[in-house]
C-alpha positions in Angstrom: 23.0 -28.0 -14.2 23.4 -26.8 -17.8 24.8 -23.3 -18.4 21.7 -22.6 -20.6 19.4 -23.3 -17.6 21.3 -20.6 -15.6 21.2 -18.2 -18.6 17.5 -18.7 -19.1 16.8 -18.1 -15.4 18.9 -14.9 -15.5 16.7 -13.8 -18.4 13.5 -14.6 -16.5 14.6 -12.7 -13.5 15.5 -9.6 -15.6 12.2 -9.6 -17.3 9.8 -10.8 -14.6 11.8 -9.0 -11.9 14.7 -6.6 -11.5 17.5 -9.1 -11.9 19.3 -11.1 -9.3 22.7 -12.0 -8.0 24.3 -15.1 -9.5 23.8 -17.3 -6.4 20.0 -16.6 -6.5 19.9 -17.3 -10.2 21.7 -20.7 -9.6 19.4 -21.4 -6.7 16.3 -20.7 -8.8 17.6 -22.7 -11.8 18.2 -25.7 -9.5 14.5 -25.4 -8.4 13.5 -25.4 -12.1 12.2 -22.9 -14.6 8.5 -23.7 -14.4 8.6 -23.9 -10.6 10.2 -20.5 -10.4 7.5 -19.1 -12.8 4.9 -20.4 -10.4 6.6 -18.9 -7.4 6.8 -15.5 -9.1 3.1 -15.7 -10.1 2.0 -16.6 -6.5 3.7 -14.1 -4.2 3.7 -14.7 -0.4 2.9 -12.2 2.3 6.1 -12.8 4.2 8.4 -12.0 1.3 7.5 -8.4 0.5 10.0 -6.5 2.7 9.3 -3.8 5.2 5.8 -2.5 5.8 5.3 1.2 5.2 4.9 2.1 8.8 8.2 0.4 9.7 9.9 2.0 6.8 8.8 5.4 8.1 10.3 4.7 11.5 13.5 3.4 9.9 13.9 6.3 7.5 12.9 9.3 9.7 12.9 11.7 6.7 10.1 9.6 5.1 6.6 10.8 5.9 3.3 11.4 4.2 3.9 15.1 3.9 7.3 14.8 2.2 8.4 12.0 -0.1 7.9 8.6 1.6 5.9 6.6 -1.0 8.2 6.7 -4.1 11.2 5.7 -2.1 9.2 3.0 -0.4 8.1 1.6 -3.8 11.8 1.5 -4.8 12.7 -0.2 -1.5 10.3 -3.0 -2.2 11.6 -3.4 -5.8 15.1 -3.9 -4.3 14.3 -6.1 -1.4 11.1 -8.1 -2.1 11.4 -11.8 -2.9 8.1 -11.2 -4.8 9.8 -9.7 -7.8 7.1 -10.2 -10.3 4.5 -8.6 -8.0 6.7 -5.4 -7.8 7.4 -5.5 -11.6 3.6 -5.6 -12.2 3.2 -2.5 -10.0 5.6 -0.7 -12.3 3.9 -2.2 -15.4 0.4 -1.0 -14.5 1.8 2.3 -13.1 2.9 3.0 -16.7 -0.5 2.1 -18.2 -3.1 3.2 -15.7 -1.3 6.4 -15.1 -1.7 9.0 -12.4 1.0 11.5 -11.4 1.7 13.2 -8.1 2.5 16.4 -10.0 -1.3 16.7 -10.0 -2.7 14.5 -7.2 -0.2 15.7 -4.6 -1.3 13.2 -2.0 1.3 10.5 -1.4 -1.0 8.6 0.9 -3.7 8.4 -1.7 -1.1 7.3 -4.3 0.1 4.6 -1.9 -3.4 3.3 -1.7 -3.5 3.1 -5.5 -0.2 1.2 -5.7 -1.4 -1.2 -3.0 -4.5 -1.7 -5.2 -2.3 -2.4 -8.2 -0.2 -4.8 -6.2 -3.3 -6.7 -5.0 -5.0 -6.8 -8.5 -2.1 -6.6 -10.9 -2.1 -10.4 -11.6 -5.8 -10.9 -11.1 -8.8 -10.5 -13.3 -8.6 -7.6 -15.9 -12.3 -6.8 -15.5 -11.9 -6.4 -11.7 -8.7 -4.3 -12.2 -10.6 -1.9 -14.5 -13.4 -1.6 -11.9 -10.9 -0.9 -9.2 -8.9 1.7 -11.1 -12.2 3.4 -12.0 -13.0 3.6 -8.3 -9.5 4.7 -7.4 -9.5 8.1 -5.8 -6.1 9.1 -7.3 -7.4 8.2 -10.8 -10.8 9.9 -10.2 -9.0 13.1 -9.3 -6.2 12.8 -11.9 -8.7 12.4 -14.8 -11.3 14.8 -13.4 -14.2 12.3 -12.9 -15.0 14.1 -9.7 -15.8 17.0 -11.9 -18.2 15.0 -14.1 -21.8 15.5 -13.3 -25.0 14.2 -15.0 -25.8 17.7 -16.2 -22.2 18.6 -17.1 -20.3 15.6 -18.4 -16.4 15.6 -18.2 -15.2 13.1 -20.8 -11.6 12.7 -19.6 -11.9 9.4 -17.9 -14.2 7.9 -20.4 -11.8 8.8 -23.2 -8.7 7.5 -21.5 -10.4 4.3 -20.3 -11.0 3.4 -24.0 -7.9 4.8 -25.6 -5.1 4.2 -23.0 -6.4 1.7 -20.5 -8.3 -1.0 -22.3 -8.8 -1.0 -26.1 -6.6 1.5 -28.0 -7.7 3.6 -31.0 -7.9 0.8 -33.6 -7.0 -2.7 -34.7 -6.6 -4.3 -38.1 -7.2 -1.0 -39.9 -10.5 -0.3 -38.1 -11.3 2.1 -35.3 -12.2 0.4 -32.0 -14.7 3.0 -30.9 -16.3 6.3 -31.9 -16.6 9.7 -30.4 -20.2 8.9 -29.4 -18.8 5.8 -27.5 -16.5 8.1 -25.5 -19.5 10.4 -24.6 -21.7 7.4 -23.6 -18.9 5.9 -21.5 -18.4 9.2 -19.7 -22.1 9.4 -18.9 -21.9 5.9 -17.4 -19.3 7.0 -14.9 -21.1 10.0 -13.6 -21.6 9.8 -9.8 -18.3 8.0 -9.4 -16.5 10.5 -7.3 -14.4 10.9 -4.1 -14.9 12.1 -0.6 -12.9 14.9 0.8 -9.5 14.2 2.5 -9.6 14.2 6.2 -7.5 17.3 7.4 -3.8 16.6 7.9 -3.6 17.7 11.5 -3.3 16.5 14.1 -3.1 12.8 13.1 -1.6 13.0 9.6 -3.3 12.7 6.2 -5.8 10.0 5.3 -6.3 8.7 1.8 -9.3 9.9 -0.2 -12.2 7.5 -0.4 -14.3 6.4 -3.4 -17.9 7.6 -3.1 -20.8 6.7 -5.4 -23.4 9.5 -5.6 -26.6 8.1 -7.2 -28.2 11.5 -7.3 -25.5 12.6 -9.7 -25.5 9.6 -11.9 -27.0 9.9 -15.4 -29.8 7.3 -15.4 -30.6 7.8 -19.1 -30.4 5.0 -21.7 -26.9 4.8 -23.3 -25.7 3.1 -26.5 -22.1 1.9 -26.1 -20.1 -0.2 -28.5 -23.3 -1.4 -30.1 -25.2 -2.3 -26.9 -28.0 -0.2 -25.4 -29.2 0.0 -21.8 -29.2 2.1 -18.6 -25.5 1.5 -18.1 -23.3 2.4 -15.2 -19.5 2.2 -15.1 -19.4 -1.6 -14.3 -21.8 -2.3 -17.2 -19.5 -0.4 -19.5 -16.5 -2.3 -18.3 -18.3 -5.6 -18.8 -18.8 -4.6 -22.5 -15.2 -3.4 -22.9 -13.5 -6.6 -21.6 -15.3 -8.9 -24.0 -14.1 -6.9 -27.1 -11.5 -8.5 -29.4 -9.7 -5.1 -29.3 -9.2 -5.4 -25.6 -7.7 -8.9 -25.9 -5.4 -7.6 -28.6 -4.5 -4.4 -26.6 -3.5 -6.1 -23.4 -1.7 -8.9 -25.3 0.4 -6.5 -27.3 1.2 -4.5 -24.2 2.3 -7.6 -22.4 4.5 -8.6 -25.3 6.1 -5.2 -25.4 6.9 -5.0 -21.7 8.1 -8.6 -21.1 9.7 -9.4 -24.5 11.0 -5.9 -25.3 10.3 -2.2 -24.8 8.5 -0.7 -27.8 9.5 2.4 -29.6 6.9 4.9 -30.7 5.3 4.6 -34.0 4.3 7.6 -36.1 1.0 9.2 -35.1 -2.1 8.6 -37.2 -3.4 11.5 -39.3 -5.9 13.5 -37.2 -8.6 13.3 -39.9 -8.4 9.5 -39.8 -9.0 9.0 -36.1 -11.3 10.0 -33.3 -10.3 12.9 -31.1 -7.8 11.7 -28.5 -5.0 12.7 -26.1 -1.3 12.3 -27.0 0.2 9.0 -28.2 -0.4 6.2 -25.7 2.2 3.9 -24.0 3.4 0.5 -25.0 2.4 -2.5 -22.8 2.1 -6.3 -22.2 3.7 -8.4 -25.0 5.9 -5.4 -25.8 6.7 -4.8 -22.1 7.9 -8.3 -21.4 9.2 -9.6 -24.8 10.7 -7.6 -27.6 10.8 -4.1 -29.3 7.5 -3.5 -31.0 5.8 -0.7 -32.9 4.2 1.9 -30.6 0.5 2.1 -29.8 -0.3 5.0 -32.2 0.5 2.7 -35.1 -1.2 -0.4 -33.9 -4.4 0.2 -36.0 -2.4 -0.1 -39.2 0.7 -2.1 -38.0 0.1 -5.8 -37.1 2.1 -7.4 -34.3 5.4 -8.7 -35.5 4.7 -12.1 -33.8 1.0 -12.6 -34.4 1.2 -16.3 -33.3 2.2 -15.3 -29.8 -0.3 -12.5 -29.7 -3.1 -14.8 -30.7 -2.0 -17.3 -28.1 -2.2 -14.6 -25.4 -5.6 -13.5 -26.8 -6.9 -17.1 -26.5 -5.7 -17.4 -22.9 -7.3 -14.0 -22.1 -10.7 -15.4 -23.1 -10.4 -19.0 -22.0 -9.2 -17.9 -18.5 -12.0 -15.3 -18.1 -9.7 -12.3 -18.5 -7.1 -13.5 -16.0 -3.8 -11.7 -16.2 -1.9 -14.4 -14.2 -2.9 -17.0 -16.7 -1.6 -14.8 -19.6 1.7 -14.3 -17.8 2.1 -18.0 -17.1 1.5 -18.8 -20.8 3.9 -16.0 -21.9 6.8 -16.9 -19.6 6.6 -20.6 -20.6 6.4 -19.8 -24.3 9.3 -20.2 -26.7 8.8 -16.6 -27.8 9.7 -15.4 -24.3 12.6 -17.8 -23.8 14.2 -16.9 -27.1 13.8 -13.1 -26.6 17.0 -12.5 -24.6 18.6 -9.1 -24.8 15.9 -7.6 -27.1 14.5 -5.1 -24.7 16.2 -1.8 -23.6 16.2 -1.5 -19.8 14.4 1.5 -18.4 16.0 3.7 -15.7 14.2 2.1 -12.8 15.2 -1.4 -14.0 18.8 -0.3 -14.5 19.1 1.3 -11.0 17.2 -1.3 -9.0 18.9 -4.1 -10.9 22.3 -2.6 -10.1 21.5 -2.2 -6.4 20.2 -5.8 -6.2 23.4 -7.0 -8.0 25.8 -5.3 -5.6 23.8 -6.1 -2.5 23.3 -2.5 -1.3 20.3 -1.1 0.6 19.3 -4.3 2.2 19.0 -2.4 5.5 18.0 1.2 6.2 20.7 3.9 6.2 20.9 7.6 5.3 21.1 8.7 1.7 18.4 6.6 0.0 16.8 9.7 -1.5 19.9 10.4 -3.5 19.6 7.0 -5.2 15.9 7.6 -5.9 16.7 10.9 -7.5 19.0 9.2 -10.0 15.8 7.7 -11.6 14.4 11.1 -12.1 17.6 12.4 -13.7 17.5 9.5 -16.1 13.9 10.2 -17.1 11.7 7.9 -15.0 10.3 9.0 -11.7 8.0 6.7 -9.7 4.6 8.4 -9.2 5.4 10.9 -11.9 5.0 9.6 -15.4 5.1 12.5 -17.8 1.4 12.3 -18.7 -1.5 9.9 -18.8 0.1 8.1 -21.7 3.0 6.9 -19.5 6.6 6.7 -20.3 8.0 6.3 -23.8 10.1 3.2 -23.7 12.6 1.3 -25.8 15.1 3.4 -27.6 13.6 6.6 -26.2 15.3 5.7 -22.9 18.6 6.4 -24.5 20.0 9.9 -25.3 23.3 11.6 -24.9 22.7 13.0 -21.4 20.9 10.1 -19.7 23.1 7.5 -21.3 26.2 8.9 -19.7 24.5 9.2 -16.4 23.2 5.6 -16.5 26.6 4.2 -17.4 28.4 6.3 -14.7 25.9 5.2 -12.0 26.3 1.5 -12.8 30.0 1.7 -13.2 30.5 3.5 -9.9 28.6 0.9 -8.1 30.4 -2.0 -9.7 33.8 -0.5 -9.0 33.0 -0.2 -5.2 34.8 -3.1 -3.5 33.0 -2.2 -0.3 29.8 -3.5 -1.8 29.1 -7.1 -0.7 27.9 -8.2 -4.1 31.1 -6.9 -5.7 33.2 -8.7 -3.1 31.3 -11.9 -3.8 31.8 -11.5 -7.5 35.6 -11.1 -7.1 35.7 -14.0 -4.7 34.0 -16.3 -7.2 36.6 -15.4 -9.9 39.4 -16.0 -7.4 37.9 -19.4 -6.6 38.4 -20.5 -10.2 42.1 -21.0 -9.6 45.4 -19.3 -8.8 45.6 -17.8 -12.3 42.9 -16.7 -14.7 43.3 -16.0 -18.4 42.1 -12.8 -19.9 39.4 -14.7 -21.8 38.1 -16.3 -18.7 38.1 -13.0 -16.9 35.8 -11.5 -19.5 33.6 -14.5 -19.7 33.5 -14.9 -15.9 32.4 -11.3 -15.4 29.7 -11.7 -18.1 28.4 -14.8 -16.4 28.4 -13.4 -12.9 26.6 -10.2 -14.1 23.7 -12.4 -15.3 24.9 -14.4 -18.3 25.3 -11.4 -20.5 26.2 -11.8 -24.2 28.4 -9.5 -26.3 28.9 -9.1 -30.0 32.1 -11.0 -31.0 34.0 -7.8 -31.8 33.1 -6.3 -28.4 34.2 -9.4 -26.6 37.4 -9.5 -28.5 38.1 -5.9 -27.7 37.7 -6.6 -23.9 39.9 -9.7 -24.1 42.6 -7.6 -25.9 42.5 -5.1 -23.1 42.8 -7.7 -20.5 45.7 -9.4 -22.4 47.8 -6.3 -21.7 48.4 -7.7 -18.2 48.8 -11.3 -19.4 47.5 -14.1 -17.3 46.1 -12.7 -14.0 47.2 -14.2 -10.7 44.0 -14.2 -8.6 45.8 -13.8 -5.3 47.6 -10.6 -6.2 46.4 -7.4 -4.5 45.8 -5.9 -7.9 43.3 -8.6 -9.0 40.2 -7.1 -7.4 40.8 -3.8 -9.2 41.4 -5.6 -12.5 38.0 -7.3 -12.0 36.2 -4.1 -11.3 37.8 -2.4 -14.2 36.5 -5.1 -16.5 33.1 -4.8 -15.0 33.1 -1.1 -15.7 34.0 -1.7 -19.3 31.3 -4.3 -19.7 28.5 -2.1 -18.3 29.6 0.7 -20.7 28.9 -1.5 -23.7 25.8 -1.1 -25.9 24.9 -4.8 -25.1 24.5 -4.1 -21.4 21.7 -1.6 -22.2 19.5 -4.6 -23.0 17.7 -7.0 -20.8 
């Protein structure tokens, strides 16, 4: 098996999942790249980890009234074999945003995340319908307060601006203020039923309710089409727009090829009224650093060829997200985009825990690990606003960077962790003596085939040379390995995935 096959698989698992231990990377590489892509795209029921009710019994402090759901989401990210399924929950959670800071109903949020898990790699039209019916979203964006005689425009505006189309494309606005108002009219009557009281059986999730008596039955003109539209009619019009294909493709590029940085906001007089700057998503989520959404109307994609490929798949597949992901992961653009995306706090923490093999079984203290995400700026179920998290370089500042490095370095220096023990054992198996150069390169390989700038690598080798050639059987060797691991994870290169 070629080293490049293993490095490519490590890249896939960092982007389409939360990383993996070296043995899993080798196992998947032996299976084949395309076969692994298909496995990730087609999750199995038996590979998801603990069910929520079992998790609540295993972690007694978890319950619907306290803080069960965020930790449970993190638990699945760590332990699920269905890594892409869990990554897509995080992906959509940063686009179709709700926050517990307002909804304050973990069980309703859990129902939303289950919906994202079930539909996150399905048909985009159906996903938009489901999020429009989602009780957490209806409450978060006040559609339960929108009535035929008193329209609330919040959901209609964010559906167009943040969830499906974006403000503009190729120098032109994608919609008008009148389109926002007509969209909001179409969603009147889409509301929620009351929560069942919490006692004595615990909270129940809210339920979607359609109230025909409160729906605006008047004729509406939306994006150039006229009719007695309801919410599904509006979504049917949205998903066929070229702007929607471009929007979801650029988000996918950003997320999977590289976290985008914010662009400068458009001048207020040159744009329709809107909420704060929106998030970056699919191409930018999975591929490489890209301009932020506020500048998309005037800034073309940096890789138009790949974006157009994704747009073509969007239409030819009937708006199928899985087909777009398949095309993206098998593209040269994705394969060549190694270490061009800054890892977010959740990716850094979950990836570290997966690497060292911790939290594979329940034990006390998991909440403290979850809190680290919050201190680094990314808390599950609490994006800062409906625009989601600002990604890319905005994950890095003086305070959170130190906290991130310390968290990872502390874990990788802990010889009680099974993953660290295995890593030391693999280096010991290379022979009775290991050279400083091989120590550095071996640690980089076992961390997931990381690459360093030549000057950074030379600096680490010079540090290791202070001890000369390293006998792997000496009692000092494990500490020498963990010291090198700590130095690697403190480099700027390790910030990237």
